[in-house]
PDB file of N, H, CA, C and O in Angstrom:
ATOM      1  N   MET A   1       0.837  -1.166   0.000  1.00  0.00           N
ATOM      2  CA  MET A   1       0.000   0.000   0.000  1.00  0.00           C
ATOM      3  C   MET A   1       0.893   1.245   0.000  1.00  0.00           C
ATOM      4  O   MET A   1       1.916   1.286   0.684  1.00  0.00           O
ATOM      5  N   ASN A   2       0.495   2.249  -0.770  1.00  0.00           N
ATOM      6  H   ASN A   2      -0.336   2.215  -1.326  1.00  0.00           H
ATOM      7  CA  ASN A   2       1.277   3.476  -0.812  1.00  0.00           C
ATOM      8  C   ASN A   2       0.696   4.507   0.155  1.00  0.00           C
ATOM      9  O   ASN A   2      -0.345   4.261   0.765  1.00  0.00           O
ATOM     10  N   PRO A   3       1.358   5.665   0.303  1.00  0.00           N
ATOM     11  CA  PRO A   3       0.897   6.667   1.288  1.00  0.00           C
ATOM     12  C   PRO A   3      -0.526   7.190   1.067  1.00  0.00           C
ATOM     13  O   PRO A   3      -1.136   7.701   2.007  1.00  0.00           O
ATOM     14  N   THR A   4      -1.063   7.079  -0.131  1.00  0.00           N
ATOM     15  H   THR A   4      -0.568   6.664  -0.895  1.00  0.00           H
ATOM     16  CA  THR A   4      -2.416   7.579  -0.389  1.00  0.00           C
ATOM     17  C   THR A   4      -3.497   6.616   0.088  1.00  0.00           C
ATOM     18  O   THR A   4      -4.672   6.977   0.147  1.00  0.00           O
ATOM     19  N   GLY A   5      -3.101   5.389   0.429  1.00  0.00           N
ATOM     20  H   GLY A   5      -2.146   5.096   0.381  1.00  0.00           H
ATOM     21  CA  GLY A   5      -4.068   4.402   0.886  1.00  0.00           C
ATOM     22  C   GLY A   5      -4.635   3.558  -0.229  1.00  0.00           C
ATOM     23  O   GLY A   5      -5.458   2.675   0.013  1.00  0.00           O
ATOM     24  N   ILE A   6      -4.198   3.822  -1.464  1.00  0.00           N
ATOM     25  H   ILE A   6      -3.530   4.539  -1.660  1.00  0.00           H
ATOM     26  CA  ILE A   6      -4.664   3.051  -2.614  1.00  0.00           C
ATOM     27  C   ILE A   6      -3.698   1.894  -2.821  1.00  0.00           C
ATOM     28  O   ILE A   6      -2.491   2.122  -2.908  1.00  0.00           O
ATOM     29  N   PRO A   7      -4.181   0.676  -2.903  1.00  0.00           N
ATOM     30  CA  PRO A   7      -3.272  -0.460  -3.097  1.00  0.00           C
ATOM     31  C   PRO A   7      -2.547  -0.375  -4.437  1.00  0.00           C
ATOM     32  O   PRO A   7      -3.116   0.083  -5.429  1.00  0.00           O
ATOM     33  N   ASP A   8      -1.304  -0.812  -4.464  1.00  0.00           N
ATOM     34  H   ASP A   8      -0.842  -1.184  -3.659  1.00  0.00           H
ATOM     35  CA  ASP A   8      -0.527  -0.840  -5.699  1.00  0.00           C
ATOM     36  C   ASP A   8      -1.081  -1.910  -6.631  1.00  0.00           C
ATOM     37  O   ASP A   8      -1.455  -2.998  -6.192  1.00  0.00           O
ATOM     38  N   PHE A   9      -1.128  -1.593  -7.907  1.00  0.00           N
ATOM     39  H   PHE A   9      -0.824  -0.709  -8.263  1.00  0.00           H
ATOM     40  CA  PHE A   9      -1.601  -2.519  -8.919  1.00  0.00           C
ATOM     41  C   PHE A   9      -0.378  -3.131  -9.586  1.00  0.00           C
ATOM     42  O   PHE A   9       0.485  -2.391 -10.059  1.00  0.00           O
ATOM     43  N   PRO A  10      -0.272  -4.444  -9.640  1.00  0.00           N
ATOM     44  CA  PRO A  10       0.917  -5.077 -10.221  1.00  0.00           C
ATOM     45  C   PRO A  10       1.105  -4.693 -11.697  1.00  0.00           C
ATOM     46  O   PRO A  10       0.166  -4.745 -12.492  1.00  0.00           O
ATOM     47  N   THR A  11       2.319  -4.314 -12.036  1.00  0.00           N
ATOM     48  H   THR A  11       3.081  -4.271 -11.391  1.00  0.00           H
ATOM     49  CA  THR A  11       2.629  -3.902 -13.403  1.00  0.00           C
ATOM     50  C   THR A  11       2.408  -5.046 -14.388  1.00  0.00           C
ATOM     51  O   THR A  11       1.892  -4.830 -15.485  1.00  0.00           O
ATOM     52  N   TRP A  12       2.793  -6.253 -14.005  1.00  0.00           N
ATOM     53  H   TRP A  12       3.213  -6.428 -13.114  1.00  0.00           H
ATOM     54  CA  TRP A  12       2.650  -7.394 -14.911  1.00  0.00           C
ATOM     55  C   TRP A  12       1.183  -7.644 -15.253  1.00  0.00           C
ATOM     56  O   TRP A  12       0.857  -8.057 -16.365  1.00  0.00           O
ATOM     57  N   LEU A  13       0.302  -7.387 -14.280  1.00  0.00           N
ATOM     58  H   LEU A  13       0.568  -7.052 -13.376  1.00  0.00           H
ATOM     59  CA  LEU A  13      -1.123  -7.591 -14.526  1.00  0.00           C
ATOM     60  C   LEU A  13      -1.664  -6.524 -15.482  1.00  0.00           C
ATOM     61  O   LEU A  13      -2.497  -6.818 -16.340  1.00  0.00           O
ATOM     62  N   MET A  14      -1.192  -5.299 -15.332  1.00  0.00           N
ATOM     63  H   MET A  14      -0.516  -5.060 -14.635  1.00  0.00           H
ATOM     64  CA  MET A  14      -1.606  -4.226 -16.235  1.00  0.00           C
ATOM     65  C   MET A  14      -1.154  -4.527 -17.659  1.00  0.00           C
ATOM     66  O   MET A  14      -1.916  -4.309 -18.600  1.00  0.00           O
ATOM     67  N   VAL A  15       0.055  -5.018 -17.836  1.00  0.00           N
ATOM     68  H   VAL A  15       0.674  -5.196 -17.071  1.00  0.00           H
ATOM     69  CA  VAL A  15       0.559  -5.377 -19.160  1.00  0.00           C
ATOM     70  C   VAL A  15      -0.270  -6.513 -19.748  1.00  0.00           C
ATOM     71  O   VAL A  15      -0.614  -6.477 -20.929  1.00  0.00           O
ATOM     72  N   LEU A  16      -0.588  -7.503 -18.954  1.00  0.00           N
ATOM     73  H   LEU A  16      -0.308  -7.532 -17.995  1.00  0.00           H
ATOM     74  CA  LEU A  16      -1.405  -8.627 -19.409  1.00  0.00           C
ATOM     75  C   LEU A  16      -2.794  -8.158 -19.854  1.00  0.00           C
ATOM     76  O   LEU A  16      -3.297  -8.604 -20.885  1.00  0.00           O
ATOM     77  N   ILE A  17      -3.405  -7.275 -19.092  1.00  0.00           N
ATOM     78  H   ILE A  17      -2.996  -6.913 -18.255  1.00  0.00           H
ATOM     79  CA  ILE A  17      -4.726  -6.732 -19.440  1.00  0.00           C
ATOM     80  C   ILE A  17      -4.654  -5.952 -20.749  1.00  0.00           C
ATOM     81  O   ILE A  17      -5.534  -6.080 -21.599  1.00  0.00           O
ATOM     82  N   LEU A  18      -3.610  -5.149 -20.911  1.00  0.00           N
ATOM     83  H   LEU A  18      -2.894  -5.046 -20.220  1.00  0.00           H
ATOM     84  CA  LEU A  18      -3.456  -4.381 -22.148  1.00  0.00           C
ATOM     85  C   LEU A  18      -3.247  -5.293 -23.353  1.00  0.00           C
ATOM     86  O   LEU A  18      -3.832  -5.069 -24.413  1.00  0.00           O
ATOM     87  N   LEU A  19      -2.420  -6.314 -23.193  1.00  0.00           N
ATOM     88  H   LEU A  19      -1.945  -6.495 -22.332  1.00  0.00           H
ATOM     89  CA  LEU A  19      -2.176  -7.248 -24.290  1.00  0.00           C
ATOM     90  C   LEU A  19      -3.437  -8.030 -24.665  1.00  0.00           C
ATOM     91  O   LEU A  19      -3.588  -8.444 -25.815  1.00  0.00           O
ATOM     92  N   TRP A  20      -4.322  -8.231 -23.725  1.00  0.00           N
ATOM     93  H   TRP A  20      -4.199  -7.895 -22.791  1.00  0.00           H
ATOM     94  CA  TRP A  20      -5.586  -8.926 -23.978  1.00  0.00           C
ATOM     95  C   TRP A  20      -6.614  -7.995 -24.631  1.00  0.00           C
ATOM     96  O   TRP A  20      -7.263  -8.378 -25.604  1.00  0.00           O
ATOM     97  N   SER A  21      -6.763  -6.778 -24.103  1.00  0.00           N
ATOM     98  H   SER A  21      -6.235  -6.467 -23.312  1.00  0.00           H
ATOM     99  CA  SER A  21      -7.875  -5.927 -24.515  1.00  0.00           C
ATOM    100  C   SER A  21      -7.618  -5.125 -25.788  1.00  0.00           C
ATOM    101  O   SER A  21      -8.569  -4.845 -26.518  1.00  0.00           O
ATOM    102  N   ILE A  22      -6.381  -4.746 -26.085  1.00  0.00           N
ATOM    103  H   ILE A  22      -5.608  -4.973 -25.492  1.00  0.00           H
ATOM    104  CA  ILE A  22      -6.125  -3.914 -27.262  1.00  0.00           C
ATOM    105  C   ILE A  22      -6.497  -4.621 -28.569  1.00  0.00           C
ATOM    106  O   ILE A  22      -7.171  -4.012 -29.400  1.00  0.00           O
ATOM    107  N   PRO A  23      -6.094  -5.870 -28.789  1.00  0.00           N
ATOM    108  CA  PRO A  23      -6.527  -6.520 -30.043  1.00  0.00           C
ATOM    109  C   PRO A  23      -8.045  -6.656 -30.167  1.00  0.00           C
ATOM    110  O   PRO A  23      -8.596  -6.445 -31.247  1.00  0.00           O
ATOM    111  N   TRP A  24      -8.720  -7.003 -29.080  1.00  0.00           N
ATOM    112  H   TRP A  24      -8.272  -7.174 -28.202  1.00  0.00           H
ATOM    113  CA  TRP A  24     -10.181  -7.126 -29.126  1.00  0.00           C
ATOM    114  C   TRP A  24     -10.821  -5.785 -29.462  1.00  0.00           C
ATOM    115  O   TRP A  24     -11.730  -5.719 -30.290  1.00  0.00           O
ATOM    116  N   LYS A  25     -10.350  -4.717 -28.823  1.00  0.00           N
ATOM    117  H   LYS A  25      -9.611  -4.771 -28.151  1.00  0.00           H
ATOM    118  CA  LYS A  25     -10.907  -3.395 -29.078  1.00  0.00           C
ATOM    119  C   LYS A  25     -10.656  -2.984 -30.521  1.00  0.00           C
ATOM    120  O   LYS A  25     -11.537  -2.411 -31.162  1.00  0.00           O
ATOM    121  N   GLY A  26      -9.464  -3.268 -31.040  1.00  0.00           N
ATOM    122  H   GLY A  26      -8.749  -3.734 -30.520  1.00  0.00           H
ATOM    123  CA  GLY A  26      -9.151  -2.920 -32.420  1.00  0.00           C
ATOM    124  C   GLY A  26     -10.068  -3.605 -33.417  1.00  0.00           C
ATOM    125  O   GLY A  26     -10.580  -2.963 -34.335  1.00  0.00           O
ATOM    126  N   VAL A  27     -10.279  -4.895 -33.246  1.00  0.00           N
ATOM    127  H   VAL A  27      -9.864  -5.416 -32.500  1.00  0.00           H
ATOM    128  CA  VAL A  27     -11.153  -5.648 -34.159  1.00  0.00           C
ATOM    129  C   VAL A  27     -12.598  -5.162 -34.040  1.00  0.00           C
ATOM    130  O   VAL A  27     -13.280  -4.990 -35.050  1.00  0.00           O
ATOM    131  N   ALA A  28     -13.059  -4.944 -32.824  1.00  0.00           N
ATOM    132  H   ALA A  28     -12.505  -5.084 -32.004  1.00  0.00           H
ATOM    133  CA  ALA A  28     -14.447  -4.491 -32.625  1.00  0.00           C
ATOM    134  C   ALA A  28     -14.664  -3.108 -33.229  1.00  0.00           C
ATOM    135  O   ALA A  28     -15.688  -2.873 -33.870  1.00  0.00           O
ATOM    136  N   LEU A  29     -13.721  -2.193 -33.036  1.00  0.00           N
ATOM    137  H   LEU A  29     -12.889  -2.385 -32.515  1.00  0.00           H
ATOM    138  CA  LEU A  29     -13.858  -0.852 -33.621  1.00  0.00           C
ATOM    139  C   LEU A  29     -13.808  -0.916 -35.143  1.00  0.00           C
ATOM    140  O   LEU A  29     -14.552  -0.203 -35.816  1.00  0.00           O
ATOM    141  N   TRP A  30     -12.942  -1.762 -35.691  1.00  0.00           N
ATOM    142  H   TRP A  30     -12.338  -2.342 -35.144  1.00  0.00           H
ATOM    143  CA  TRP A  30     -12.848  -1.904 -37.137  1.00  0.00           C
ATOM    144  C   TRP A  30     -14.164  -2.429 -37.713  1.00  0.00           C
ATOM    145  O   TRP A  30     -14.652  -1.912 -38.718  1.00  0.00           O
ATOM    146  N   LYS A  31     -14.736  -3.448 -37.082  1.00  0.00           N
ATOM    147  H   LYS A  31     -14.340  -3.868 -36.266  1.00  0.00           H
ATOM    148  CA  LYS A  31     -16.007  -4.007 -37.555  1.00  0.00           C
ATOM    149  C   LYS A  31     -17.136  -2.988 -37.441  1.00  0.00           C
ATOM    150  O   LYS A  31     -17.952  -2.863 -38.354  1.00  0.00           O
ATOM    151  N   ALA A  32     -17.189  -2.257 -36.326  1.00  0.00           N
ATOM    152  H   ALA A  32     -16.526  -2.357 -35.585  1.00  0.00           H
ATOM    153  CA  ALA A  32     -18.236  -1.250 -36.150  1.00  0.00           C
ATOM    154  C   ALA A  32     -18.120  -0.146 -37.198  1.00  0.00           C
ATOM    155  O   ALA A  32     -19.133   0.336 -37.705  1.00  0.00           O
ATOM    156  N   ALA A  33     -16.908   0.252 -37.522  1.00  0.00           N
ATOM    157  H   ALA A  33     -16.085  -0.139 -37.111  1.00  0.00           H
ATOM    158  CA  ALA A  33     -16.716   1.281 -38.549  1.00  0.00           C
ATOM    159  C   ALA A  33     -17.116   0.764 -39.926  1.00  0.00           C
ATOM    160  O   ALA A  33     -17.790   1.471 -40.674  1.00  0.00           O
ATOM    161  N   ARG A  34     -16.710  -0.462 -40.274  1.00  0.00           N
ATOM    162  H   ARG A  34     -16.162  -1.037 -39.666  1.00  0.00           H
ATOM    163  CA  ARG A  34     -17.051  -1.049 -41.573  1.00  0.00           C
ATOM    164  C   ARG A  34     -18.563  -1.228 -41.746  1.00  0.00           C
ATOM    165  O   ARG A  34     -19.091  -1.089 -42.850  1.00  0.00           O
ATOM    166  N   LEU A  35     -19.250  -1.537 -40.645  1.00  0.00           N
ATOM    167  H   LEU A  35     -18.822  -1.650 -39.748  1.00  0.00           H
ATOM    168  CA  LEU A  35     -20.697  -1.762 -40.703  1.00  0.00           C
ATOM    169  C   LEU A  35     -21.506  -0.495 -40.459  1.00  0.00           C
ATOM    170  O   LEU A  35     -22.735  -0.544 -40.421  1.00  0.00           O
ATOM    171  N   SER A  36     -20.830   0.640 -40.293  1.00  0.00           N
ATOM    172  H   SER A  36     -19.831   0.681 -40.324  1.00  0.00           H
ATOM    173  CA  SER A  36     -21.472   1.944 -40.039  1.00  0.00           C
ATOM    174  C   SER A  36     -22.341   1.931 -38.791  1.00  0.00           C
ATOM    175  O   SER A  36     -23.405   2.549 -38.761  1.00  0.00           O
ATOM    176  N   HIS A  37     -21.890   1.232 -37.769  1.00  0.00           N
ATOM    177  H   HIS A  37     -21.026   0.730 -37.793  1.00  0.00           H
ATOM    178  CA  HIS A  37     -22.575   1.225 -36.474  1.00  0.00           C
ATOM    179  C   HIS A  37     -21.984   2.332 -35.608  1.00  0.00           C
ATOM    180  O   HIS A  37     -21.124   2.082 -34.764  1.00  0.00           O
ATOM    181  N   LYS A  38     -22.455   3.560 -35.829  1.00  0.00           N
ATOM    182  H   LYS A  38     -23.153   3.764 -36.515  1.00  0.00           H
ATOM    183  CA  LYS A  38     -21.870   4.719 -35.151  1.00  0.00           C
ATOM    184  C   LYS A  38     -22.051   4.665 -33.634  1.00  0.00           C
ATOM    185  O   LYS A  38     -21.126   4.981 -32.886  1.00  0.00           O
ATOM    186  N   LYS A  39     -23.220   4.272 -33.190  1.00  0.00           N
ATOM    187  H   LYS A  39     -23.971   4.016 -33.798  1.00  0.00           H
ATOM    188  CA  LYS A  39     -23.458   4.206 -31.739  1.00  0.00           C
ATOM    189  C   LYS A  39     -22.587   3.143 -31.088  1.00  0.00           C
ATOM    190  O   LYS A  39     -22.035   3.365 -30.009  1.00  0.00           O
ATOM    191  N   TRP A  40     -22.461   1.999 -31.731  1.00  0.00           N
ATOM    192  H   TRP A  40     -22.909   1.819 -32.607  1.00  0.00           H
ATOM    193  CA  TRP A  40     -21.587   0.944 -31.199  1.00  0.00           C
ATOM    194  C   TRP A  40     -20.140   1.396 -31.197  1.00  0.00           C
ATOM    195  O   TRP A  40     -19.408   1.136 -30.242  1.00  0.00           O
ATOM    196  N   PHE A  41     -19.716   2.080 -32.269  1.00  0.00           N
ATOM    197  H   PHE A  41     -20.311   2.292 -33.044  1.00  0.00           H
ATOM    198  CA  PHE A  41     -18.345   2.555 -32.352  1.00  0.00           C
ATOM    199  C   PHE A  41     -18.020   3.481 -31.181  1.00  0.00           C
ATOM    200  O   PHE A  41     -16.987   3.328 -30.529  1.00  0.00           O
ATOM    201  N   ILE A  42     -18.900   4.431 -30.922  1.00  0.00           N
ATOM    202  H   ILE A  42     -19.739   4.555 -31.452  1.00  0.00           H
ATOM    203  CA  ILE A  42     -18.678   5.372 -29.818  1.00  0.00           C
ATOM    204  C   ILE A  42     -18.679   4.642 -28.484  1.00  0.00           C
ATOM    205  O   ILE A  42     -17.828   4.908 -27.635  1.00  0.00           O
ATOM    206  N   LEU A  43     -19.619   3.731 -28.286  1.00  0.00           N
ATOM    207  H   LEU A  43     -20.310   3.516 -28.975  1.00  0.00           H
ATOM    208  CA  LEU A  43     -19.689   2.971 -27.047  1.00  0.00           C
ATOM    209  C   LEU A  43     -18.418   2.139 -26.840  1.00  0.00           C
ATOM    210  O   LEU A  43     -17.853   2.129 -25.747  1.00  0.00           O
ATOM    211  N   LEU A  44     -17.975   1.450 -27.882  1.00  0.00           N
ATOM    212  H   LEU A  44     -18.435   1.458 -28.770  1.00  0.00           H
ATOM    213  CA  LEU A  44     -16.770   0.631 -27.778  1.00  0.00           C
ATOM    214  C   LEU A  44     -15.524   1.484 -27.554  1.00  0.00           C
ATOM    215  O   LEU A  44     -14.592   1.061 -26.869  1.00  0.00           O
ATOM    216  N   LEU A  45     -15.510   2.673 -28.124  1.00  0.00           N
ATOM    217  H   LEU A  45     -16.266   3.017 -28.680  1.00  0.00           H
ATOM    218  CA  LEU A  45     -14.362   3.562 -27.972  1.00  0.00           C
ATOM    219  C   LEU A  45     -14.259   4.116 -26.552  1.00  0.00           C
ATOM    220  O   LEU A  45     -13.160   4.254 -26.015  1.00  0.00           O
ATOM    221  N   ILE A  46     -15.393   4.428 -25.952  1.00  0.00           N
ATOM    222  H   ILE A  46     -16.286   4.316 -26.389  1.00  0.00           H
ATOM    223  CA  ILE A  46     -15.397   5.078 -24.643  1.00  0.00           C
ATOM    224  C   ILE A  46     -15.335   4.073 -23.491  1.00  0.00           C
ATOM    225  O   ILE A  46     -14.590   4.273 -22.532  1.00  0.00           O
ATOM    226  N   VAL A  47     -16.106   3.008 -23.581  1.00  0.00           N
ATOM    227  H   VAL A  47     -16.712   2.845 -24.360  1.00  0.00           H
ATOM    228  CA  VAL A  47     -16.225   2.064 -22.468  1.00  0.00           C
ATOM    229  C   VAL A  47     -15.123   1.015 -22.548  1.00  0.00           C
ATOM    230  O   VAL A  47     -14.928   0.387 -23.589  1.00  0.00           O
ATOM    231  N   ASN A  48     -14.411   0.831 -21.459  1.00  0.00           N
ATOM    232  H   ASN A  48     -14.569   1.341 -20.614  1.00  0.00           H
ATOM    233  CA  ASN A  48     -13.366  -0.180 -21.398  1.00  0.00           C
ATOM    234  C   ASN A  48     -13.804  -1.268 -20.420  1.00  0.00           C
ATOM    235  O   ASN A  48     -13.889  -1.037 -19.213  1.00  0.00           O
ATOM    236  N   THR A  49     -14.078  -2.446 -20.952  1.00  0.00           N
ATOM    237  H   THR A  49     -14.009  -2.634 -21.932  1.00  0.00           H
ATOM    238  CA  THR A  49     -14.526  -3.566 -20.121  1.00  0.00           C
ATOM    239  C   THR A  49     -13.559  -4.741 -20.203  1.00  0.00           C
ATOM    240  O   THR A  49     -13.956  -5.895 -20.039  1.00  0.00           O
ATOM    241  N   ILE A  50     -12.290  -4.439 -20.458  1.00  0.00           N
ATOM    242  H   ILE A  50     -11.968  -3.502 -20.592  1.00  0.00           H
ATOM    243  CA  ILE A  50     -11.238  -5.450 -20.571  1.00  0.00           C
ATOM    244  C   ILE A  50     -11.596  -6.475 -21.659  1.00  0.00           C
ATOM    245  O   ILE A  50     -11.326  -7.667 -21.514  1.00  0.00           O
ATOM    246  N   GLY A  51     -12.193  -6.003 -22.725  1.00  0.00           N
ATOM    247  H   GLY A  51     -12.412  -5.034 -22.843  1.00  0.00           H
ATOM    248  CA  GLY A  51     -12.480  -6.858 -23.861  1.00  0.00           C
ATOM    249  C   GLY A  51     -13.828  -7.536 -23.855  1.00  0.00           C
ATOM    250  O   GLY A  51     -14.216  -8.122 -24.866  1.00  0.00           O
ATOM    251  N   ILE A  52     -14.552  -7.482 -22.769  1.00  0.00           N
ATOM    252  H   ILE A  52     -14.237  -7.007 -21.948  1.00  0.00           H
ATOM    253  CA  ILE A  52     -15.825  -8.210 -22.678  1.00  0.00           C
ATOM    254  C   ILE A  52     -16.864  -7.644 -23.650  1.00  0.00           C
ATOM    255  O   ILE A  52     -17.464  -8.397 -24.417  1.00  0.00           O
ATOM    256  N   LEU A  53     -17.078  -6.337 -23.624  1.00  0.00           N
ATOM    257  H   LEU A  53     -16.590  -5.725 -23.001  1.00  0.00           H
ATOM    258  CA  LEU A  53     -18.048  -5.719 -24.526  1.00  0.00           C
ATOM    259  C   LEU A  53     -17.605  -5.886 -25.979  1.00  0.00           C
ATOM    260  O   LEU A  53     -18.438  -6.082 -26.863  1.00  0.00           O
ATOM    261  N   ASP A  54     -16.311  -5.811 -26.225  1.00  0.00           N
ATOM    262  H   ASP A  54     -15.634  -5.652 -25.507  1.00  0.00           H
ATOM    263  CA  ASP A  54     -15.786  -5.987 -27.578  1.00  0.00           C
ATOM    264  C   ASP A  54     -16.087  -7.386 -28.105  1.00  0.00           C
ATOM    265  O   ASP A  54     -16.507  -7.543 -29.252  1.00  0.00           O
ATOM    266  N   ILE A  55     -15.875  -8.387 -27.284  1.00  0.00           N
ATOM    267  H   ILE A  55     -15.534  -8.259 -26.352  1.00  0.00           H
ATOM    268  CA  ILE A  55     -16.148  -9.773 -27.679  1.00  0.00           C
ATOM    269  C   ILE A  55     -17.639  -9.977 -27.919  1.00  0.00           C
ATOM    270  O   ILE A  55     -18.022 -10.648 -28.878  1.00  0.00           O
ATOM    271  N   VAL A  56     -18.479  -9.412 -27.070  1.00  0.00           N
ATOM    272  H   VAL A  56     -18.168  -8.866 -26.291  1.00  0.00           H
ATOM    273  CA  VAL A  56     -19.937  -9.519 -27.251  1.00  0.00           C
ATOM    274  C   VAL A  56     -20.341  -8.896 -28.582  1.00  0.00           C
ATOM    275  O   VAL A  56     -21.143  -9.470 -29.318  1.00  0.00           O
ATOM    276  N   TYR A  57     -19.784  -7.716 -28.896  1.00  0.00           N
ATOM    277  H   TYR A  57     -19.132  -7.251 -28.298  1.00  0.00           H
ATOM    278  CA  TYR A  57     -20.124  -7.067 -30.163  1.00  0.00           C
ATOM    279  C   TYR A  57     -19.680  -7.928 -31.349  1.00  0.00           C
ATOM    280  O   TYR A  57     -20.462  -8.159 -32.271  1.00  0.00           O
ATOM    281  N   ILE A  58     -18.445  -8.397 -31.332  1.00  0.00           N
ATOM    282  H   ILE A  58     -17.810  -8.209 -30.582  1.00  0.00           H
ATOM    283  CA  ILE A  58     -17.926  -9.196 -32.439  1.00  0.00           C
ATOM    284  C   ILE A  58     -18.718 -10.484 -32.612  1.00  0.00           C
ATOM    285  O   ILE A  58     -19.076 -10.859 -33.729  1.00  0.00           O
ATOM    286  N   ARG A  59     -18.988 -11.155 -31.506  1.00  0.00           N
ATOM    287  H   ARG A  59     -18.697 -10.850 -30.599  1.00  0.00           H
ATOM    288  CA  ARG A  59     -19.616 -12.496 -31.551  1.00  0.00           C
ATOM    289  C   ARG A  59     -21.111 -12.455 -31.859  1.00  0.00           C
ATOM    290  O   ARG A  59     -21.608 -13.289 -32.616  1.00  0.00           O
ATOM    291  N   PHE A  60     -21.838 -11.486 -31.274  1.00  0.00           N
ATOM    292  H   PHE A  60     -21.434 -10.808 -30.658  1.00  0.00           H
ATOM    293  CA  PHE A  60     -23.299 -11.521 -31.370  1.00  0.00           C
ATOM    294  C   PHE A  60     -23.921 -10.424 -32.222  1.00  0.00           C
ATOM    295  O   PHE A  60     -24.984 -10.640 -32.805  1.00  0.00           O
ATOM    296  N   ILE A  61     -23.298  -9.263 -32.314  1.00  0.00           N
ATOM    297  H   ILE A  61     -22.434  -9.087 -31.841  1.00  0.00           H
ATOM    298  CA  ILE A  61     -23.908  -8.152 -33.048  1.00  0.00           C
ATOM    299  C   ILE A  61     -23.376  -8.079 -34.479  1.00  0.00           C
ATOM    300  O   ILE A  61     -24.153  -8.110 -35.433  1.00  0.00           O
ATOM    301  N   ALA A  62     -22.067  -7.983 -34.629  1.00  0.00           N
ATOM    302  H   ALA A  62     -21.435  -7.958 -33.854  1.00  0.00           H
ATOM    303  CA  ALA A  62     -21.473  -7.763 -35.949  1.00  0.00           C
ATOM    304  C   ALA A  62     -21.674  -8.939 -36.890  1.00  0.00           C
ATOM    305  O   ALA A  62     -21.756  -8.740 -38.102  1.00  0.00           O
ATOM    306  N   ARG A  63     -21.753 -10.135 -36.378  1.00  0.00           N
ATOM    307  H   ARG A  63     -21.686 -10.296 -35.393  1.00  0.00           H
ATOM    308  CA  ARG A  63     -21.867 -11.295 -37.266  1.00  0.00           C
ATOM    309  C   ARG A  63     -23.220 -11.361 -37.972  1.00  0.00           C
ATOM    310  O   ARG A  63     -23.376 -12.123 -38.926  1.00  0.00           O
ATOM    311  N   LYS A  64     -24.203 -10.575 -37.520  1.00  0.00           N
ATOM    312  H   LYS A  64     -24.076  -9.956 -36.745  1.00  0.00           H
ATOM    313  CA  LYS A  64     -25.521 -10.563 -38.162  1.00  0.00           C
ATOM    314  C   LYS A  64     -25.524  -9.720 -39.435  1.00  0.00           C
ATOM    315  O   LYS A  64     -26.459  -9.807 -40.231  1.00  0.00           O
ATOM    316  N   TYR A  65     -24.482  -8.903 -39.636  1.00  0.00           N
ATOM    317  H   TYR A  65     -23.723  -8.833 -38.989  1.00  0.00           H
ATOM    318  CA  TYR A  65     -24.454  -7.962 -40.745  1.00  0.00           C
ATOM    319  C   TYR A  65     -23.313  -8.295 -41.695  1.00  0.00           C
ATOM    320  O   TYR A  65     -22.320  -8.913 -41.312  1.00  0.00           O
ATOM    321  N   THR A  66     -23.481  -7.867 -42.958  1.00  0.00           N
ATOM    322  H   THR A  66     -24.288  -7.365 -43.270  1.00  0.00           H
ATOM    323  CA  THR A  66     -22.405  -8.020 -43.939  1.00  0.00           C
ATOM    324  C   THR A  66     -22.173  -6.668 -44.617  1.00  0.00           C
ATOM    325  O   THR A  66     -23.043  -5.797 -44.618  1.00  0.00           O
ATOM    326  N   VAL A  67     -21.006  -6.520 -45.181  1.00  0.00           N
ATOM    327  H   VAL A  67     -20.300  -7.227 -45.181  1.00  0.00           H
ATOM    328  CA  VAL A  67     -20.665  -5.307 -45.919  1.00  0.00           C
ATOM    329  C   VAL A  67     -20.632  -5.665 -47.389  1.00  0.00           C
ATOM    330  O   VAL A  67     -19.955  -6.607 -47.800  1.00  0.00           O
ATOM    331  N   GLU A  68     -21.377  -4.897 -48.181  1.00  0.00           N
ATOM    332  H   GLU A  68     -21.927  -4.132 -47.847  1.00  0.00           H
ATOM    333  CA  GLU A  68     -21.371  -5.129 -49.626  1.00  0.00           C
ATOM    334  C   GLU A  68     -20.360  -4.199 -50.255  1.00  0.00           C
ATOM    335  O   GLU A  68     -20.334  -3.005 -49.957  1.00  0.00           O
ATOM    336  N   THR A  69     -19.524  -4.743 -51.127  1.00  0.00           N
ATOM    337  H   THR A  69     -19.545  -5.713 -51.369  1.00  0.00           H
ATOM    338  CA  THR A  69     -18.557  -3.927 -51.834  1.00  0.00           C
ATOM    339  C   THR A  69     -18.941  -3.869 -53.305  1.00  0.00           C
ATOM    340  O   THR A  69     -19.475  -4.833 -53.855  1.00  0.00           O
ATOM    341  N   ILE A  70     -18.670  -2.747 -53.929  1.00  0.00           N
ATOM    342  H   ILE A  70     -18.236  -1.964 -53.483  1.00  0.00           H
ATOM    343  CA  ILE A  70     -18.965  -2.553 -55.350  1.00  0.00           C
ATOM    344  C   ILE A  70     -17.633  -2.640 -56.091  1.00  0.00           C
ATOM    345  O   ILE A  70     -16.685  -1.917 -55.783  1.00  0.00           O
ATOM    346  N   GLU A  71     -17.580  -3.535 -57.069  1.00  0.00           N
ATOM    347  H   GLU A  71     -18.350  -4.122 -57.319  1.00  0.00           H
ATOM    348  CA  GLU A  71     -16.376  -3.709 -57.858  1.00  0.00           C
ATOM    349  C   GLU A  71     -16.170  -2.498 -58.757  1.00  0.00           C
ATOM    350  O   GLU A  71     -17.101  -2.047 -59.424  1.00  0.00           O
ATOM    351  N   GLY A  72     -14.951  -1.975 -58.773  1.00  0.00           N
ATOM    352  H   GLY A  72     -14.195  -2.341 -58.231  1.00  0.00           H
ATOM    353  CA  GLY A  72     -14.623  -0.830 -59.629  1.00  0.00           C
ATOM    354  C   GLY A  72     -14.408  -1.232 -61.073  1.00  0.00           C
ATOM    355  O   GLY A  72     -14.232  -2.411 -61.378  1.00  0.00           O
ATOM    356  N   LYS A  73     -14.423  -0.255 -61.956  1.00  0.00           N
ATOM    357  H   LYS A  73     -14.566   0.703 -61.708  1.00  0.00           H
ATOM    358  CA  LYS A  73     -14.225  -0.544 -63.394  1.00  0.00           C
ATOM    359  C   LYS A  73     -12.759  -0.630 -63.712  1.00  0.00           C
ATOM    360  O   LYS A  73     -12.390  -0.865 -64.863  1.00  0.00           O
TER     361      LYS A  73
END
């Protein structure tokens, strides 16, 4: 415990959490942007749930939609 009374958070645990959550957040934000889900994009960008909300979006929400691409000439 430090002088402020707040317990110290282990550095190794913080690194592990970051290594887990950053890829999930990146994929979820990419999918939300591609599918034009503006509300989901903002929610995923602001709320940090250590990857839980990101996984829920990828697994249950984004998989219901597809992106149509138009072939160029």
